[in-house]
C-alpha positions, 0 to 999 in steps of 0.5 A: 499500500501506497502511504504517500499522504501520510508521508507528505509535510505539513506546516504549521507556524511557520514549522515543516513536519515531515510527515503526519504520523503523531507520538501521541503523549502517553506516560511511561510508567517503571522509568525513572523519574527522580524529583520528577525530573526524566532519567537517562532511561527516559531520555533514551526512549524518546531519542529511540523514537526521534530515530524512527521517521515520527514526524512529531513527537508528543512528551508525556504530561510534564505536570506543572506543581508537586501537588499534581506529581503527588495526585497521580500515584506513580511518579511523572516527570514535572516542568515547574523547577529549573532543573527539570528543563535540562533532559527536556532540552536534550529530547528537544535536541534529539528531535531536531537532530532527526528532522522531527519537532517536538510538542511537550505536554502540560497536565495538571493532576490535583484533585479539583473541587468546586469550593475551590477558591478563585485565587486556587483556579488562578494559581493553576492558570500561573502554573501552566504559563509558568510550565510553558515558559520553561517549554520554550527555555528547553527550545521545544517547539510547542505546548500542548495544554492537556484538557481531556481525560480525567485531568483537572482541566477537563473538570474545570472545563465540564458543566457537569463537573465545574459548578462554579459562580466566579468567573470562571464558571465558564472554564475556557476564560482559564484557558483563554486567560493562559494562552494570552499571557504566553502568547504575551511572554513567547510571542507567536513562534511557539506552537499551542495545541490543545487536548480537547476532552470531548463530552459527545455532545456534538453541538457543544464539542463543535462550539467549544472547537471553534472558541478553542480556534478563535483563542489562537490555538495552532492545533486540535487534538482530539480525545475523550473528556467529561460525557454528557452525551452517547456519541450521536449519529456515528456509522455503524459500519464506522471502522475506528473508535468514537473520538476518531470520529470527533476529529473528523467531525471537527475537522469539518467546523475549524481551520486548524489542523486536528489530530486523530489519535485512539485505536489507529493501530497501523500505518494503512489505517491512518493514511485512509483517515489522511486520504478522506480528509478525516483528519490533518494528522494521526497520533500513535500511543501503543503502537510506539509504546510496544515498538520505539520502532514502529514507523520504521519496521512498519515501511515494509509491511503497513499493517505491522501493529506492534501492541498486543492489547492486553487487558491491562496496558503493562506500560501502567505498571511495568513496561519492561513485561510489555509483550509487545515491546519484548516482541520488538527487542527479539526483532531488533536483536535480530536485524528483522523487519 
């Protein structure tokens, strides 16, 4: 199969992506994060990814305050202090040396309560801004604000869990304030991406995506958030996930590039999405967890899918026991493709 569309270039903010393949921002548990500083094994993971032909590498969530790291329950890298900049810079340099761009994802994990004071929400905003500035200091091509899944920001964005009466009763006000401050500090060159958590009420999701674009974000990375609807209208024969369908729907309503994710698995499936105009970029998570050389190894077989879909992903306990990674390591040792 020809995967020429997947390997076509794309310009964002004057920066060239050599292809449409994105390393999704997935956590790598079981590696070294001493004091929430990435260890040599974490840096090596990203170096392997950089050497294997992805166009855009997104880091796992870099939490923006110590309480975010404490709330997760397993070690994570952070970006709230100066000593956390150097390892990120090494990852950026590895990406650039191999012709890839790198976007650092900013995450907030502290437990949200509607009883938070306005000052507590403002503190979160300031943590995001400071984290973005440190990522820029490390040379990152962009930052992504994580507003999906079960993270703090997604609960502030959802009316179902927000329940505030101050100016942050509309959670997007917080995002807008953060974006304005980041732009004021670093200018227009930094790519800004937003990881949007769809509620699957399509009218609300479309309205949110349009507001995100109007704020000045350059990329929309579509995922799942606090659900309020039931993902209506997905054709019964649709061969991808509801999150992928959401990306294709939102792409019809915004002018910025849209990243589709979840269950794409192979280059062939990614190529089909790009060919049909249902996404501008495709993100692979577990495929890269199972095999950092996923793209290189797929060149002779676009149906190569390294993840074996364990009932519980081993990367959230001990990535060394991932069956896909063990198989990929055997391939690498034997020189197989």
